[in-house]
C-alpha positions as CSV (number, residue, x, y, z in Angstrom):
1,M,-30.2,-11.2,78.0
2,T,-30.8,-7.5,77.3
3,F,-28.3,-4.8,77.6
4,L,-29.0,-1.0,77.3
5,I,-26.4,0.5,74.9
6,R,-26.0,4.3,75.2
7,T,-23.8,6.2,72.9
8,I,-22.7,9.7,73.9
9,D,-21.3,12.0,71.3
10,F,-20.9,16.1,70.8
11,T,-21.2,18.2,68.2
12,A,-19.0,20.9,67.0
13,S,-20.6,23.5,68.8
14,G,-20.3,21.1,71.6
15,R,-24.2,20.0,71.9
16,E,-24.5,16.7,73.7
17,I,-25.8,13.6,71.3
18,I,-27.3,10.5,72.8
19,R,-28.4,7.4,71.4
20,D,-29.6,4.9,72.7
21,R,-30.3,0.6,71.5
22,T,-31.0,-2.5,72.8
23,A,-29.0,-6.0,72.5
24,E,-30.9,-8.8,72.4
25,Q,-27.8,-11.7,73.3
26,K,-25.3,-13.1,76.0
27,T,-22.4,-12.0,74.8
28,L,-21.5,-7.8,73.5
29,S,-18.0,-7.7,71.8
30,I,-15.7,-4.5,72.1
31,G,-13.2,-3.5,69.2
32,R,-12.0,-1.4,66.5
33,A,-13.7,-3.9,64.0
34,S,-17.2,-2.7,62.9
35,E,-18.4,-5.7,63.3
36,N,-18.4,-6.0,66.6
37,D,-20.9,-4.8,68.9
38,I,-19.2,-2.1,70.6
39,H,-17.2,0.1,67.9
40,L,-14.4,2.1,69.4
41,P,-12.6,3.4,66.6
42,D,-8.9,4.6,68.0
43,L,-5.9,3.0,66.7
44,A,-5.4,1.7,70.8
45,V,-8.1,-0.7,70.6
46,E,-7.5,-3.8,69.1
47,Q,-9.3,-5.3,66.2
48,N,-11.4,-7.8,68.7
49,H,-10.9,-6.0,71.9
50,A,-12.7,-7.8,74.6
51,T,-16.2,-9.2,75.3
52,I,-19.0,-9.0,78.0
53,R,-21.4,-11.7,79.3
54,Q,-23.5,-11.7,82.1
55,S,-23.0,-14.9,84.5
56,E,-26.3,-16.5,86.7
57,T,-25.4,-15.0,89.4
58,G,-26.3,-11.4,87.5
59,S,-22.4,-10.1,87.9
60,L,-21.0,-8.7,84.2
61,I,-17.6,-11.2,83.1
62,V,-15.6,-8.9,81.0
63,E,-12.3,-10.7,79.7
64,A,-10.1,-9.4,77.1
65,A,-9.9,-11.1,74.0
66,G,-6.2,-10.2,72.9
67,T,-3.0,-9.0,74.6
68,M,-3.4,-5.6,75.6
69,G,-5.9,-5.8,78.2
70,F,-8.3,-2.8,79.6
71,T,-8.9,-0.9,82.3
72,H,-11.5,-1.1,85.2
73,D,-12.2,1.6,87.5
74,G,-8.2,2.6,86.8
75,R,-6.4,-0.3,87.4
76,K,-5.0,-2.4,84.6
77,T,-6.5,-5.6,84.1
78,S,-7.2,-8.4,81.6
79,A,-10.4,-9.7,83.1
80,A,-12.9,-7.9,85.6
81,T,-16.1,-8.9,87.2
82,I,-18.2,-6.1,87.8
83,D,-21.8,-5.8,89.8
84,P,-24.0,-4.0,87.4
85,S,-26.3,-2.6,90.9
86,T,-22.7,-1.1,92.2
87,G,-21.3,-0.3,88.9
88,G,-17.9,-0.2,87.3
89,E,-16.1,2.0,84.9
90,L,-14.1,0.2,81.8
91,G,-11.0,2.0,80.0
92,F,-10.3,1.4,76.0
93,G,-8.2,3.8,74.9
94,A,-9.9,7.2,74.8
95,Y,-13.1,5.7,75.3
96,R,-14.4,5.1,78.4
97,L,-17.6,2.4,79.2
98,Q,-19.9,3.0,82.4
99,I,-21.7,0.5,83.7
100,A,-24.8,1.0,85.6
101,Q,-28.4,-1.2,86.3
102,D,-31.6,0.9,87.8
103,G,-33.9,-1.6,89.4
104,D,-34.9,-4.3,87.9
105,G,-34.0,-2.5,84.2
106,P,-31.6,-4.3,81.9
107,P,-27.6,-3.5,82.7
108,A,-26.9,0.1,80.5
109,I,-23.1,0.5,79.3
110,T,-22.7,4.2,78.7
111,I,-20.0,5.3,76.1
112,S,-18.5,8.6,75.6
113,Q,-15.2,9.8,74.7
114,V,-12.7,10.9,77.3
115,E,-11.3,14.8,75.8
116,A,-7.6,15.8,76.9
117,A,-7.2,18.3,79.9
118,P,-6.3,21.6,78.9
119,E,-4.3,22.4,82.3
120,A,-2.5,18.9,82.4
121,D,-1.2,19.9,78.8
122,D,-0.1,23.0,79.5
123,N,1.4,21.6,83.0
124,L,3.5,19.2,80.8
125,A,4.4,21.4,77.9
126,G,7.3,22.8,79.4
127,F,8.4,18.6,79.8
128,A,8.4,18.2,76.1
129,L,10.8,18.4,73.2
130,T,8.7,20.8,71.8
131,A,9.8,23.5,74.2
132,A,13.6,23.0,73.5
133,L,13.1,22.5,69.5
134,P,12.4,25.0,66.6
135,S,8.7,24.3,65.4
136,K,8.3,21.4,62.9
137,R,8.5,23.6,59.9
138,V,12.0,25.1,60.3
139,M,12.9,21.6,61.4
140,A,11.9,20.7,57.7
141,W,13.5,23.3,56.0
142,A,16.6,22.3,57.7
143,G,16.0,18.5,56.9
144,L,15.4,19.1,53.4
145,A,18.7,21.1,53.5
146,A,20.8,18.6,55.3
147,I,20.3,16.7,52.4
148,L,20.4,18.4,49.5
149,L,23.7,19.6,51.2
150,A,25.0,15.6,52.0
151,F,23.3,13.5,49.3
152,L,23.7,16.1,46.1
153,A,25.6,18.9,46.5
154,I,29.0,17.5,47.7
155,P,28.1,14.4,45.3
156,I,28.5,17.1,42.8
157,Y,30.8,19.3,43.9
158,T,33.4,16.5,44.6
159,H,32.4,15.3,41.0
160,L,33.1,18.0,39.0
161,N,36.8,18.6,41.0
162,R,38.0,15.0,41.0
163,S,40.8,14.0,39.1
164,T,40.2,12.4,35.7
165,V,39.8,8.6,35.9
166,T,42.6,6.8,33.2
167,G,42.5,3.4,33.7
168,D,43.0,2.6,37.1
169,Y,39.6,1.7,37.6
170,D,39.9,-0.7,41.2
171,R,41.2,2.3,43.3
172,A,39.0,4.2,45.4
173,G,36.4,6.6,44.1
174,Q,36.7,10.4,44.4
175,V,32.9,11.4,44.5
176,V,32.6,12.0,48.2
177,M,29.0,10.3,49.4
178,D,28.0,8.6,45.6
179,A,27.0,4.9,47.5
180,S,24.0,6.9,48.8
181,W,22.9,6.9,45.4
182,S,23.2,3.5,44.2
183,T,20.3,1.7,42.7
184,G,21.3,-1.3,44.3
185,A,24.7,-3.6,44.6
186,L,26.9,-4.6,41.6
187,S,27.7,-7.8,40.1
188,T,29.8,-10.2,41.8
189,A,32.1,-9.2,38.3
190,H,31.9,-5.4,39.0
191,H,32.0,-6.0,42.9
192,G,35.1,-4.2,43.4
193,L,33.7,-0.7,41.7
194,E,30.9,-0.4,44.7
195,D,33.0,2.6,45.6
196,N,34.0,3.7,42.4
197,C,30.8,4.8,40.6
198,E,32.8,7.2,38.6
199,A,34.8,4.4,36.7
200,C,31.6,3.5,34.9
201,H,29.5,6.9,35.2
202,V,32.3,9.2,33.9
203,E,29.5,12.2,32.9
204,P,26.8,13.5,35.5
205,F,23.1,12.0,35.0
206,Q,24.1,10.3,31.3
207,S,23.7,6.9,30.7
208,V,26.7,4.6,31.0
209,R,28.7,4.7,27.1
210,D,29.9,2.0,25.4
211,E,33.5,3.5,25.2
212,T,33.4,3.6,28.7
213,C,33.1,-0.2,29.2
214,L,35.3,-1.0,26.1
215,T,38.2,0.6,28.1
216,C,38.0,-2.7,30.2
217,H,36.2,-5.1,28.0
218,E,38.7,-4.3,25.0
219,G,39.2,-7.3,23.2
220,I,35.5,-7.8,23.1
221,G,33.8,-8.4,19.9
222,D,31.0,-7.0,18.0
223,H,28.4,-9.3,17.5
224,A,27.6,-7.5,14.6
225,E,27.4,-3.6,13.4
226,I,24.6,-1.7,14.9
227,P,23.1,-0.6,11.7
228,R,23.4,-4.5,10.7
229,Q,21.2,-5.6,14.2
230,N,18.6,-2.9,13.3
231,T,17.9,-3.9,10.5
232,G,18.3,-7.7,11.5
233,R,15.8,-7.0,14.8
234,G,12.9,-5.1,12.5
235,P,11.0,-2.1,12.9
236,L,10.0,-1.0,16.3
237,S,6.7,-0.4,17.0
238,K,5.2,2.9,18.0
239,G,5.6,1.9,22.0
240,D,9.3,1.2,21.6
241,E,10.4,4.2,19.2
242,I,8.7,7.0,22.1
243,Q,10.3,4.8,25.0
244,W,13.6,4.9,23.1
245,A,13.6,8.9,21.9
246,I,12.8,9.6,25.7
247,A,16.0,7.8,26.5
248,D,17.9,9.5,23.9
249,M,16.8,12.6,25.7
250,F,18.3,11.4,28.5
251,G,21.6,10.4,27.4
252,K,21.0,6.8,26.3
253,E,22.6,5.2,23.7
254,G,20.4,3.4,21.5
255,Q,19.7,-0.5,20.6
256,G,22.7,-2.7,20.2
257,S,25.1,-0.5,23.3
258,C,25.8,-2.4,26.0
259,T,23.4,-1.1,28.5
260,T,20.8,-2.4,26.1
261,C,21.2,-5.9,27.3
262,H,23.9,-5.7,30.4
263,T,22.4,-4.0,33.4
264,E,23.2,-3.1,36.8
265,H,22.6,-2.7,40.4
266,E,20.4,-6.1,40.3
267,G,22.2,-7.3,43.6
268,A,25.1,-9.9,43.4
269,G,25.4,-12.9,41.9
270,R,26.5,-14.1,38.1
271,M,24.9,-12.3,35.5
272,E,22.0,-14.2,33.8
273,P,22.6,-16.0,30.1
274,T,20.9,-13.8,27.6
275,A,16.9,-15.3,27.1
276,Q,16.2,-17.4,23.8
277,K,13.0,-14.5,23.3
278,F,16.2,-12.1,23.2
279,C,18.3,-14.4,20.2
280,A,14.9,-15.3,18.4
281,E,14.1,-11.6,18.0
282,C,16.0,-11.2,15.0
283,H,17.0,-15.1,14.0
284,D,13.5,-16.0,13.8
285,G,12.8,-15.1,10.2
286,M,16.0,-13.0,9.8
287,D,16.5,-14.0,5.7
288,S,13.2,-12.1,5.0
289,R,15.1,-8.8,6.5
290,L,18.6,-9.4,5.6
291,T,18.5,-10.9,2.3
292,D,22.2,-11.2,1.6
293,T,22.8,-13.1,4.9
294,A,23.9,-16.7,4.7
295,L,22.9,-17.8,8.3
296,A,19.8,-19.7,8.0
297,N,16.6,-18.8,10.7
298,A,16.3,-20.4,14.4
299,A,14.5,-19.7,17.4
300,D,14.2,-22.6,19.5
301,F,16.4,-25.9,19.6
302,G,14.0,-28.3,19.6
303,D,11.9,-27.4,16.4
304,A,13.8,-24.3,15.1
305,H,17.3,-24.5,14.2
306,P,19.2,-25.6,11.1
307,Q,20.7,-28.3,10.8
308,F,25.0,-28.4,12.2
309,Q,27.6,-27.3,9.6
310,A,30.9,-28.7,10.7
311,V,34.5,-26.3,9.3
312,F,36.7,-29.1,7.6
313,H,39.3,-30.1,5.3
314,P,37.7,-31.5,2.1
315,T,41.0,-31.8,0.2
316,L,43.5,-34.5,0.6
317,G,47.4,-32.2,1.3
318,S,45.6,-28.9,1.1
319,D,44.7,-26.5,4.4
320,A,42.2,-25.1,3.2
321,T,38.8,-25.5,4.6
322,A,35.5,-25.5,4.1
323,R,31.7,-25.1,6.3
324,I,29.3,-27.6,5.0
325,S,25.9,-29.3,6.9
326,L,26.0,-32.1,8.6
327,S,23.2,-33.3,6.4
328,K,25.4,-34.0,3.3
329,N,27.5,-36.6,5.2
330,P,30.9,-34.7,4.0
331,K,33.7,-36.2,4.0
332,E,37.1,-35.3,5.8
333,Q,40.6,-35.7,3.9
334,H,43.2,-35.4,7.1
335,G,45.9,-37.0,5.4
336,L,45.6,-40.2,7.6
337,K,44.8,-44.0,7.2
338,F,42.9,-44.5,10.3
339,P,39.6,-46.5,10.4
340,H,38.5,-46.4,14.3
341,E,36.2,-49.8,14.2
342,L,39.5,-50.9,13.1
343,H,41.0,-50.0,16.6
344,M,37.7,-49.9,18.8
345,N,37.1,-54.0,17.6
346,K,37.0,-56.0,20.7
347,A,37.9,-58.9,18.8
348,G,40.2,-57.7,16.4
349,G,43.9,-58.0,16.0
350,V,44.0,-54.2,17.6
351,A,42.6,-55.8,21.3
352,R,44.6,-58.3,20.9
353,M,47.6,-56.0,20.7
354,A,46.2,-54.0,24.1
355,S,45.5,-57.0,26.1
356,N,49.2,-58.3,25.4
357,I,50.9,-54.9,26.3
358,G,48.2,-54.7,29.0
359,A,48.4,-52.6,32.3
360,K,51.9,-51.8,32.3
361,Q,50.9,-49.4,29.5
362,G,47.8,-48.5,30.7
363,Y,45.4,-50.4,28.4
364,G,42.7,-53.1,29.2
365,D,41.7,-55.8,27.3
366,S,40.9,-53.9,23.8
367,L,41.2,-50.0,22.9
368,V,38.9,-47.1,24.0
369,C,39.3,-43.6,23.0
370,A,40.6,-42.5,26.5
371,D,43.5,-44.7,25.3
372,C,44.1,-42.0,22.2
373,H,42.3,-38.7,23.0
374,T,43.7,-36.9,26.4
375,P,41.5,-34.5,27.9
376,T,42.5,-30.7,28.9
377,A,43.1,-29.9,32.7
378,D,39.5,-28.2,32.8
379,K,38.0,-31.8,30.6
380,N,35.9,-29.4,28.5
381,S,38.2,-30.3,25.6
382,F,41.0,-32.7,24.2
383,L,44.7,-32.3,23.6
384,P,45.9,-32.8,20.1
385,V,46.7,-36.8,19.6
386,D,49.9,-36.9,19.6
387,M,52.2,-39.9,17.9
388,E,54.9,-40.0,20.4
389,E,52.7,-40.2,24.0
390,N,49.6,-41.7,22.3
391,C,50.3,-44.1,19.0
392,E,54.0,-45.6,19.5
393,S,52.8,-48.4,21.8
394,C,51.6,-50.2,19.0
395,H,53.1,-48.3,16.3
396,S,56.7,-48.8,17.5
397,L,59.7,-45.9,15.5
398,V,62.2,-48.1,16.2
399,Y,64.7,-48.9,13.8
400,D,67.9,-50.2,14.4
401,R,69.7,-52.2,18.1
402,V,73.4,-50.9,19.2
403,G,74.3,-53.0,22.0
404,T,71.5,-52.7,24.5
405,T,70.1,-49.1,23.1
406,F,67.4,-48.8,20.4
407,R,67.3,-46.0,17.7
408,S,63.8,-44.4,16.9
409,L,62.7,-42.4,13.7
410,R,62.0,-39.4,15.0
411,H,58.4,-38.2,13.8
412,G,57.1,-35.0,11.8
413,N,60.0,-35.0,9.7
414,V,60.5,-37.1,6.7
415,A,64.0,-35.8,5.7
416,Q,65.5,-36.6,8.6
417,M,64.0,-40.1,8.6
418,Q,65.3,-40.5,5.2
419,A,68.9,-39.4,6.8
420,D,68.5,-41.3,9.8
421,L,68.2,-45.1,7.6
422,R,70.8,-44.1,5.4
423,A,72.9,-43.9,8.1
424,M,71.7,-46.9,9.7
425,D,74.5,-48.7,7.2
426,R,77.9,-48.4,8.7
427,A,79.1,-52.3,9.4
428,P,82.4,-52.1,8.0
429,R,82.6,-54.2,4.8
430,R,85.8,-55.9,3.4
431,P,88.6,-53.8,1.9
432,V,89.3,-54.1,-1.6
433,T,93.1,-54.6,-1.1
434,T,94.6,-56.6,1.8
435,G,97.3,-54.9,4.6
436,R,96.7,-51.1,3.3
437,R,95.0,-48.7,5.5
438,R,94.8,-45.2,5.8
439,P,96.3,-44.3,8.6
440,G,95.6,-42.0,11.4
441,E,92.0,-40.7,12.6
442,Y,90.4,-41.5,9.2
443,A,90.9,-45.1,9.4
444,Q,88.5,-47.5,10.4
445,G,87.8,-47.5,14.1
446,G,89.1,-43.1,13.8
447,R,86.9,-40.4,14.5
448,Y,86.4,-39.5,10.4
449,Y,85.9,-43.2,9.1
450,Q,83.0,-43.4,6.4
451,N,82.1,-46.3,4.6
452,F,82.1,-45.3,0.8
453,G,81.3,-48.8,-0.1
454,R,78.1,-49.3,-1.9
455,P,74.6,-49.2,0.0
456,A,72.3,-51.9,0.8
457,R,70.7,-51.8,3.3
458,S,69.7,-48.2,3.9
459,Y,67.9,-47.8,0.4
460,I,65.7,-50.7,0.8
461,A,64.6,-49.4,4.9
462,V,63.9,-46.1,3.1
463,N,61.7,-47.3,0.2
464,R,59.8,-49.8,2.4
465,A,59.1,-47.1,5.2
466,L,57.5,-45.1,2.8
467,A,55.6,-47.9,0.9
468,P,51.7,-48.2,1.5
469,D,52.7,-50.8,4.2
470,G,55.5,-49.0,5.6
471,V,56.2,-47.7,9.0
472,C,54.9,-44.7,7.6
473,G,52.3,-45.8,5.2
474,E,50.7,-47.4,8.1
475,C,48.7,-44.7,9.2
476,H,50.2,-41.8,6.9
477,I,49.5,-41.4,2.7
478,P,52.3,-42.0,0.7
479,T,53.0,-39.3,-2.3
480,T,56.3,-37.7,-3.9
481,N,57.1,-34.3,-3.7
482,N,59.1,-32.2,-6.1
483,G,60.2,-36.1,-7.4
484,K,60.9,-37.4,-3.6
485,A,59.3,-39.5,-1.8
486,D,57.1,-38.0,1.0
487,V,53.4,-38.4,2.3
488,M,50.3,-36.5,2.8
489,P,50.4,-33.6,4.7
490,V,48.0,-33.5,8.0
491,H,45.7,-31.4,9.1
492,L,43.7,-32.3,12.4
493,R,41.4,-29.6,13.6
494,D,40.8,-28.7,17.1
495,S,37.3,-27.4,16.9
496,Y,34.8,-28.2,14.1
497,F,32.2,-25.5,14.6
498,M,32.8,-21.9,14.5
499,H,30.2,-20.3,16.1
500,G,29.1,-23.3,18.6
501,Y,30.9,-23.9,22.0
502,F,30.4,-27.9,23.8
503,D,31.2,-28.2,27.2
504,H,32.6,-32.1,27.7
505,K,32.6,-31.9,31.2
506,A,29.1,-31.6,31.4
507,H,28.8,-34.8,29.6
508,E,31.4,-37.1,31.3
509,Q,28.9,-39.3,32.4
510,E,27.8,-40.1,29.0
511,D,30.0,-42.8,26.5
512,C,32.0,-41.3,23.8
513,T,30.1,-43.4,21.5
514,T,26.8,-42.3,22.7
515,C,27.5,-39.1,19.9
516,H,30.5,-39.8,17.9
517,A,30.1,-43.3,16.1
518,A,33.5,-44.0,16.2
519,D,33.0,-48.0,17.1
520,T,31.5,-48.4,13.7
521,S,33.4,-45.9,11.1
522,K,35.5,-47.8,9.0
523,S,36.5,-45.3,6.7
524,A,39.3,-42.6,8.2
525,T,37.2,-39.9,6.4
526,D,34.3,-40.3,8.2
527,L,33.0,-37.4,9.7
528,L,32.4,-38.3,13.4
529,M,30.7,-34.6,14.7
530,P,27.3,-35.9,15.8
531,D,24.5,-34.5,14.3
532,I,21.6,-32.1,15.5
533,A,19.0,-35.0,16.4
534,I,21.1,-36.7,18.5
535,C,21.7,-33.3,20.4
536,R,17.5,-33.3,20.9
537,D,17.4,-36.7,22.2
538,C,18.3,-34.4,25.6
539,H,18.3,-31.2,24.7
540,L,15.2,-29.0,23.4
541,G,14.3,-25.4,23.4
542,E,13.9,-23.4,26.5
543,Q,10.6,-23.3,27.2
544,A,10.1,-27.0,26.6
545,T,9.7,-28.5,29.9
546,Q,9.6,-31.7,29.1
547,A,12.6,-32.2,27.9
548,E,15.7,-34.0,29.9
549,V,17.5,-30.5,29.6
550,P,15.6,-27.5,28.1
551,S,18.2,-25.3,26.4
552,S,18.6,-21.7,25.4
553,C,21.0,-20.5,22.5
554,A,23.3,-19.4,25.4
555,M,24.3,-22.8,26.5
556,C,25.7,-23.0,23.4
557,H,26.6,-19.5,21.5
558,S,28.4,-17.0,23.0
559,Y,27.1,-12.9,21.9
560,H,30.8,-11.7,21.6
561,P,32.9,-13.9,19.8
562,S,36.7,-11.7,19.8
563,T,38.1,-14.0,17.1
564,V,36.5,-17.0,14.9
565,P,38.4,-19.7,15.0
566,G,38.8,-22.3,11.5
567,A,36.7,-20.0,9.4
568,P,36.5,-21.3,5.6
569,G,39.9,-20.4,3.7
570,K,43.2,-20.8,4.9
571,D,42.8,-21.9,8.4
572,K,44.5,-19.8,10.6
573,G,41.3,-18.0,12.1
574,R,39.7,-14.1,11.6
575,S,38.9,-11.4,13.9
576,D,36.1,-10.7,12.0
577,T,32.2,-10.7,13.3
578,V,30.2,-13.5,13.0
579,A,27.6,-11.1,10.6
580,L,30.9,-10.2,8.6
581,I,31.7,-13.7,8.3
582,S,27.8,-14.7,6.9
583,R,27.4,-12.4,4.4
584,K,27.7,-13.5,1.1
585,P,30.6,-12.2,-1.0
586,D,29.5,-9.5,-3.2
């Protein structure tokens, strides 16, 4: 099958140019794409708009390839059949295709572009918006002026004339149209400031300052002094120096400022934890830059992290603490005689006692950790062990019985215990003479009766209670204080790690003995803190995808400690920064 395709174009002067070509094929494609047999560069034409093929009777069948269709002799359609000898016209956008055939020659398709009629434009101009509106140039300048007024002049004016914000940061903002300058939604923590930009952006065209952040976050602790942080981080590259110099020109504070790490307008949600790389920039090889630091280098929990260091009481009877690596197998002198293995042995006497007490007291066949250690409400930590609540079911403090009432010693006060036991010997004794007694309320059975006889049971009971195998000596270490019988002070810690955080709730699916070897501890001085090898069974560095729990530094460490509980020395906690504590004494 042969088609004659004729294209009519016009030069700038109006001269007509006609180009003829033949196509030896059964089907012609029409569309805006250049690979079509009939290329029509008009946005009103689809990439592949229609096809033309000849039927067995010689007629030309035109079919739309897309959804837009075309016109056949002025009528909209998606398919048409044209007799070449009779002729017809197809319309595609601004193009017209005239189909004709001369005698026995091939069907001819003449392509031309329709020109807009000037008369029609003039007749319709009165109905167009251009007849009622100013020119495009005037409208463009008017729109620019409106934008500058609404989104620049008004915000600046209202900002300069607002009253100073002093602490009430949750009120509605005073700057009009300031939300139009927002680059994105605030995080969930700062969502209440969405309409109060001036709460953080105090000065126009200036970055948020540290003093503004500290207005609300006043209790937050510094990670370290800024000059010390910069030294620990190491020198900047030339590119970073240029970037920070440019940032300084626009009022941004230097490295270590709040906005260095905390970026806002990133969308609603929680703030993402700090990446491991951020911490490693300083702590990897820090000892070569901060030669006076006592902190070991750390870069990756899986293969570049020092052994844990625990804060504990190394001296019996003293509240002074020390911080020692767990690799040195430290011994804790807390003042109690408590072998965990004895209490957790499933075949020992303690297990037999727990079985005898039974479910009435909440015990099973033997003691388990939960029988003595009670988790807090949030299950992140544990309440201090309480004698009356956790121990007295087995270690009874009953010392006397009056009728059906049992008398118990008051735990925690040796002097009170001694007084209670001395007062136990109140039984009447045989008088020295008979038939005579002191009259009134001072007589036997009276209000002020006192037995002045020689004490017997009370002194013996006091001595036995403070003996190594007595009621107090079962758990406490007897001693003397100013020549008087006493027990060693007890110092039990709530936390053993200064700078680390451990969430027990996240590990509640594990047995306590998975990390704490209490069931095999035969000595009360064993410090039952897991070392780093146990943690690495599940936790490895942030990039360790093969680990059960890839862990970044922020999983266990806080960047802003407000206080440092249990710092070495007197165990009262300190408000110093982490970097200051890590320094060696001068």
